[in-house]
C-alpha positions as MATLAB code, in Angstrom:
seq = 'XXXXXXXXXXXXXXXXXXXXXXXXXXXXXXXXXXXXXXXXXXXXXXXXXXXXXXXXXXXXXXXXXXXXXXXXXXXXXXXXXXXXXXXXXXXXXXXXXXXXXXXXXXXXXXXXXXXXXXXXXXXXXXXXXXXXXXXXXXXXXXXXXXXXXXXXXXXXXXXXXXXXXXXXXXXXXXXXXXXXXXXXXXXXXXXXXXXXXXXXXXXXXXXXXXXXXXXXXXXXXXXXXXXXXXXXXXXXXXXXXXXXXXXXXXXXXXXXXXXXXXXXXXXXXXXXXXXXXXXXXXXXXXXXXXXXXXXXXXXXXXXXXXXXXXXXXXXXXXXXXXXXXXXXXXXXXXXXXXXXXXXXXXXXXXXXXXXXXXXXXXXXXXXXXXXXXXXXXXXXXXXXXXXXXXXXXXXXXX';
ca = [
      79.573  195.536   96.230;
      81.042  193.818   99.164;
      82.702  190.236   98.902;
      81.280  186.793  100.044;
      84.064  186.675  102.382;
      83.153  189.899  104.212;
      79.591  188.825  104.409;
      80.881  185.461  106.187;
      83.257  187.452  108.484;
      80.702  189.943  109.587;
      78.138  187.147  110.332;
      80.843  185.139  112.195;
      81.885  188.161  114.218;
      78.363  188.968  115.203;
      77.831  185.447  116.203;
      80.695  186.006  118.807;
      78.549  188.856  120.260;
      80.721  191.878  118.841;
      78.839  194.970  118.376;
      78.091  196.442  114.811;
      80.474  199.507  115.615;
      83.282  197.287  116.547;
      82.797  194.891  113.698;
      82.896  197.990  111.252;
      86.166  199.207  112.866;
      87.905  195.773  112.631;
      87.025  195.139  108.884;
      87.138  198.787  107.932;
      83.689  199.213  106.513;
      80.822  201.327  107.178;
      78.093  200.490  109.935;
      75.467  200.614  107.394;
      77.404  198.003  105.274;
      77.602  195.841  108.393;
      73.939  196.065  109.016;
      73.076  195.311  105.292;
      75.448  192.268  105.410;
      73.709  191.014  108.669;
      70.321  191.434  107.067;
      71.157  189.422  104.024;
      70.616  185.584  104.159;
      72.816  185.074  101.233;
      76.379  186.200  100.233;
      76.444  188.991   97.581;
      76.633  187.771   94.156;
      79.522  188.718   91.636;
      78.616  188.977   88.024;
      81.958  189.404   86.241;
      83.908  186.303   85.716;
      87.805  186.259   86.619;
      89.898  186.844   83.625;
      92.698  184.632   84.631;
      96.474  184.952   83.973;
      98.615  184.293   80.867;
     100.702  181.899   83.092;
      97.922  179.697   83.430;
      98.478  178.098   80.043;
     102.118  177.852   80.714;
     101.739  176.209   84.101;
     102.707  172.855   82.716;
     106.079  174.379   81.315;
     106.709  176.052   84.627;
     106.228  172.590   86.524;
     108.442  170.853   84.047;
     111.289  173.452   84.391;
     110.873  173.259   88.340;
     111.241  169.530   88.099;
     114.373  169.640   85.962;
     115.920  172.608   87.502;
     114.645  173.002   91.196;
     116.849  175.923   92.021;
     115.934  177.999   89.174;
     115.321  181.581   89.802;
     112.397  183.993   88.635;
     114.521  186.085   86.345;
     115.973  183.305   84.316;
     112.518  181.648   84.292;
     110.945  184.820   82.865;
     113.686  184.923   80.149;
     112.857  181.372   79.053;
     109.282  182.158   78.943;
     109.777  185.307   76.933;
     112.038  183.939   74.310;
     110.548  180.421   73.903;
     106.962  180.692   74.710;
     105.859  184.428   73.931;
     105.386  185.481   77.367;
     104.677  189.140   77.846;
     103.899  189.652   81.434;
     105.878  190.967   84.332;
     108.678  189.514   86.451;
     106.375  189.809   89.553;
     103.700  187.635   88.212;
     106.465  184.721   87.471;
     107.697  185.330   91.119;
     104.272  184.980   92.614;
     103.521  181.754   90.512;
     107.034  180.369   91.276;
     106.533  180.852   94.977;
     103.127  178.979   94.742;
     104.408  176.090   92.762;
     107.904  175.547   94.438;
     107.723  172.963   97.474;
     108.022  174.912  100.713;
     110.553  173.963  103.337;
     109.778  171.548  106.084;
     108.570  173.519  109.233;
     108.964  172.106  112.822;
     105.756  170.787  114.401;
     104.244  172.459  117.395;
     101.815  170.909  119.768;
      98.424  172.892  120.078;
      95.951  172.981  122.841;
      92.257  173.426  122.549;
      89.412  174.840  124.677;
      85.811  173.249  124.788;
      83.874  173.667  121.661;
      86.562  175.897  120.253;
      87.529  173.688  117.036;
      86.000  171.078  114.899;
      88.194  169.319  112.255;
      86.957  167.665  109.099;
      88.241  165.663  106.350;
      87.268  163.063  103.783;
      88.491  159.480  103.906;
      87.937  156.777  101.288;
      87.199  153.334  102.891;
      89.727  150.667  102.084;
      87.299  148.252  100.388;
      84.733  148.599   97.739;
      81.322  146.774   98.663;
      78.871  145.715   96.236;
      75.914  148.208   96.091;
      73.249  148.434   93.472;
      74.808  145.530   91.605;
      78.310  146.749   91.301;
      81.281  147.657   93.350;
      81.217  151.138   94.791;
      83.617  153.336   96.386;
      82.546  154.513   99.800;
      83.582  157.824  101.389;
      83.372  159.274  104.867;
      83.366  162.814  105.883;
      84.837  162.535  109.449;
      84.315  165.381  112.017;
      86.493  165.225  114.982;
      86.749  167.427  118.246;
      90.406  167.725  119.239;
      89.517  168.798  122.875;
      87.435  165.671  123.720;
      88.522  163.324  120.997;
      84.907  162.597  119.904;
      84.040  162.089  116.289;
      81.256  161.306  113.978;
      81.142  160.535  110.203;
      78.836  160.934  107.307;
      79.101  158.315  104.668;
      78.593  158.976  100.915;
      79.161  157.300   97.601;
      80.908  160.742   96.127;
      82.863  163.605   97.464;
      80.484  166.325   95.892;
      79.734  169.763   97.495;
      76.153  168.426   98.340;
      77.693  165.678  100.264;
      80.131  167.975  102.114;
      77.441  170.301  103.123;
      75.186  167.576  104.419;
      77.832  166.068  106.377;
      78.420  169.488  108.134;
      74.692  169.867  109.026;
      74.524  166.330  110.355;
      77.622  166.947  112.417;
      76.266  170.145  113.887;
      72.990  168.422  114.690;
      74.628  165.393  116.240;
      76.687  167.816  118.476;
      73.536  169.845  119.212;
      75.384  173.161  118.312;
      78.079  174.898  116.204;
      81.805  175.157  117.344;
      83.545  178.479  116.821;
      85.904  177.291  114.204;
      86.345  174.621  111.625;
      89.493  173.426  110.259;
      90.046  171.791  106.849;
      92.461  170.519  104.367;
      92.647  172.321  100.918;
      89.508  170.480   99.692;
      88.032  171.873   96.605;
      84.597  171.961   98.465;
      86.140  174.665  100.660;
      89.112  176.249   98.980;
      88.487  177.295   95.405;
      91.957  178.302   94.853;
      94.987  179.910   96.514;
      96.793  183.084   95.414;
      99.886  182.795   97.586;
      98.913  182.932  101.214;
      95.416  184.314  100.267;
      92.546  181.666  100.282;
      89.656  182.096   97.799;
      86.796  180.200   99.289;
      84.201  178.140   97.537;
      80.907  180.230   97.138;
      78.636  177.479   98.502;
      80.981  176.905  101.509;
      80.654  180.439  102.285;
      76.906  180.339  102.369;
      77.240  177.592  105.043;
      79.780  179.624  106.986;
      77.504  182.580  107.080;
      74.357  180.548  107.847;
      75.796  178.917  111.046;
      78.310  181.880  111.740;
      81.479  179.940  112.294;
      85.241  180.776  111.359;
      87.110  178.593  108.916;
      90.819  177.925  108.533;
      92.464  176.177  105.625;
      95.565  174.146  106.615;
      98.875  174.825  104.893;
      99.268  172.554  101.677;
     100.898  169.365  102.267;
     100.771  169.843  105.943;
      98.394  167.380  107.458;
      99.659  167.649  110.877;
      97.851  170.781  111.374;
      94.732  168.789  111.624;
      96.058  165.825  113.394;
      92.818  164.949  115.346;
      90.904  164.243  112.223;
      93.609  162.327  110.631;
      93.794  160.065  113.695;
      90.058  159.832  113.392;
      90.148  158.754  109.678;
      92.534  155.913  110.667;
      90.645  154.947  113.691;
      87.369  154.725  111.404;
      89.150  152.538  108.773;
      90.660  150.150  111.452;
      88.111  150.042  114.163;
      84.782  150.269  112.512;
      85.199  149.429  108.620;
      86.583  145.749  108.596;
      84.131  142.873  107.908;
      81.248  145.164  107.524;
      78.056  143.852  105.527;
      75.451  146.169  104.270;
      73.106  146.425  101.335;
      72.665  150.342  101.334;
      73.921  153.328  103.143;
      71.074  153.532  105.531;
      72.204  150.062  106.915;
      75.756  151.374  107.243;
      74.430  154.545  109.047;
      72.709  152.271  111.515;
      75.864  150.223  112.143;
      77.911  153.349  112.528;
      75.596  154.955  115.031;
      75.815  151.865  117.328;
      79.669  151.720  117.085;
      80.153  155.544  117.450;
      77.902  155.730  120.434;
      78.727  152.453  122.026;
      82.510  152.137  121.278;
      84.079  155.103  119.688;
      82.922  157.938  122.011;
      82.917  155.716  125.182;
      86.625  154.896  124.976;
      89.526  155.977  127.135;
      91.585  158.660  125.206;
      94.766  157.314  124.157;
      96.952  160.265  124.967;
      94.938  162.035  127.815;
      93.698  158.842  129.503;
      90.273  160.681  130.175;
      86.842  159.398  129.243;
      85.855  160.720  125.829;
      82.211  160.943  126.547;
      82.677  163.074  129.580;
      84.782  165.702  127.697;
      82.014  165.465  124.890;
      79.367  166.510  127.154;
      81.576  169.496  128.471;
      82.060  170.614  124.898;
      78.320  170.408  124.145;
      77.727  172.916  126.797;
      80.278  175.379  125.029;
      78.885  175.046  121.570;
      76.923  177.902  120.010;
      73.281  176.990  119.539;
      72.047  175.904  116.152;
      70.021  178.427  113.786;
      66.397  177.925  113.817;
      66.363  177.186  110.144;
      68.000  174.087  108.833;
      70.593  174.885  106.083;
      69.585  173.592  102.659;
      72.389  171.391  101.313;
      70.664  169.816   98.466;
      71.805  170.190   94.863;
      69.423  171.492   92.123;
      69.170  172.227   88.591;
      66.345  173.535   86.269;
      65.168  171.594   83.214;
      62.325  171.468   80.806;
      60.152  168.269   81.248;
      60.331  166.150   78.149;
      57.236  164.673   76.398;
      57.690  161.132   78.276;
      57.934  162.994   81.675;
      61.342  161.495   82.781;
      64.226  163.637   83.951;
      67.556  162.042   84.198;
      69.857  162.316   87.322;
      72.948  160.149   87.926;
      72.056  157.616   85.113;
      68.558  157.189   86.406;
      65.202  158.435   85.289;
      62.654  160.175   87.527;
      59.176  161.022   86.211;
      57.501  164.331   86.619;
      53.669  164.650   86.548;
      51.927  164.587   83.215;
      50.583  168.128   83.543;
      54.199  169.577   83.524;
      55.176  168.300   80.110;
      57.155  171.177   78.453;
      57.068  173.108   81.675;
      60.379  174.177   83.499;
      60.918  172.299   86.803;
      63.607  172.116   89.417;
      65.215  168.902   89.986;
      66.537  168.696   93.634;
      68.636  165.907   95.070;
      70.729  164.595   98.137;
      72.368  161.546   99.200;
      69.006  159.447   99.643;
      66.180  161.296   97.711;
      65.385  163.079   94.508;
      62.460  165.398   94.225;
      60.830  167.631   91.720;
      59.378  171.244   92.436;
      57.468  173.443   90.242;
      57.198  177.219   91.209;
      58.357  176.284   94.636;
      55.822  173.592   95.237;
      57.050  169.980   95.437;
      55.229  167.698   92.957;
      57.059  164.430   93.110;
      59.639  162.801   95.420;
      61.506  159.371   95.122;
      64.173  157.482   96.825;
      67.512  158.018   95.168;
      68.656  155.075   93.163;
      72.292  154.332   92.380;
      71.500  151.499   90.043;
      72.263  152.585   86.386;
      69.409  152.770   84.040;
      66.411  152.392   86.502;
      63.243  154.291   85.610;
      61.159  155.605   88.690;
      58.157  154.742   88.294;
      58.722  151.934   85.713;
      57.459  152.694   82.321;
      54.126  151.018   81.307;
      54.814  147.775   79.577;
      53.689  147.396   75.995;
      50.515  145.061   75.651;
      51.153  141.562   74.400;
      49.562  140.839   71.054;
      46.484  138.537   71.289;
      47.150  134.934   71.397;
      46.394  133.268   67.803;
      43.001  131.250   67.838;
      43.269  127.510   67.042;
      42.183  126.435   63.501;
      38.874  124.487   63.659;
      38.642  122.042   60.740;
      35.025  121.070   59.887;
      34.147  117.475   60.182;
      32.603  115.627   57.234;
      29.978  113.059   57.998;
      30.737  109.723   56.566;
      27.702  107.338   55.846;
      27.891  103.856   57.424;
      28.470  100.912   55.037;
      24.750   99.760   55.159;
      23.465  103.155   53.949;
      26.116  103.181   51.199;
      24.869   99.799   49.767;
      21.287  100.552   50.066;
      22.290  103.852   47.829;
      23.786  101.741   45.397;
      20.737   99.414   44.868;
      18.425  102.407   44.574;
      20.592  103.835   41.709;
];
């Protein structure tokens, strides 16, 4: 079975216009394998979970020893682990882990030039203040996408930094650009890099699905080296200082509208600070060099399968959303993104709601219990009293 990385590489090279024979030669695989990977819409699935390393449990010990003795060597470190902690592995494993944990030396910076539509840099940024949304203070994050050639940028706002928000930010950035760049550059986000084994990058599986869908290359920066994506670092700072201060909004849709006005009217119409060129003119040039979007939109939504309880309400994000009564005890799929929550049954949508960030909200509200009937007033029967004249007459008759 081929790897998900090979699947993404094959689709990216095919998007470059390279023939199947050339792709097979570059990657060292069979042409029939290339054809099979190109025909697949999803990356290959692995069924065996990684076994891990016995050094994983000893990593806190390694970090403590490195902090106390920064110049310690792998042979001495292996000796300590074997004598005091029962380590039975090889010296090479300790050397590889020590190389990954030890801080690397500072490398000199080098300015890089870019061609139109070549690179898009992306990174998360947390806004400096916490507005009150849905009755409480919330952190607001922005996935900023910056084009180094033109200096243009766009952003996607979210209340979390989940993989679903990360993927949605990509799709909306590509749709705003009207195309796909050849390469995207990232920091070592968990949404992109699952882990690193030395210089080898193990990519996040859902991110590989996005790569293969749009056919772009990806680069993860060297750890602790933000200058490798300086364009988006500047873009995040500009967003925090030029757009965010003194903003008032009640929900994210209002924030999106305010940002679009600022992005199109101020940010991308400015004169570039370094190159002294109009950003919007360079942006138009970049859009001409982008690859076309795929006909099918990438599905960034999160989902989980659950059984509908007897009251019909499914929980998501501390809120409850109701499925139709006919699906009680049936298995349905709850899907969600930043703005909406919807329920599907056997591939058919059966309910859709606006996503709520207010805790303990029920959509739709439960039926209120009826009030007991109001008590009826007590009616006291009236006793007729005879007038005095009739009472005297009765006494005379007796």
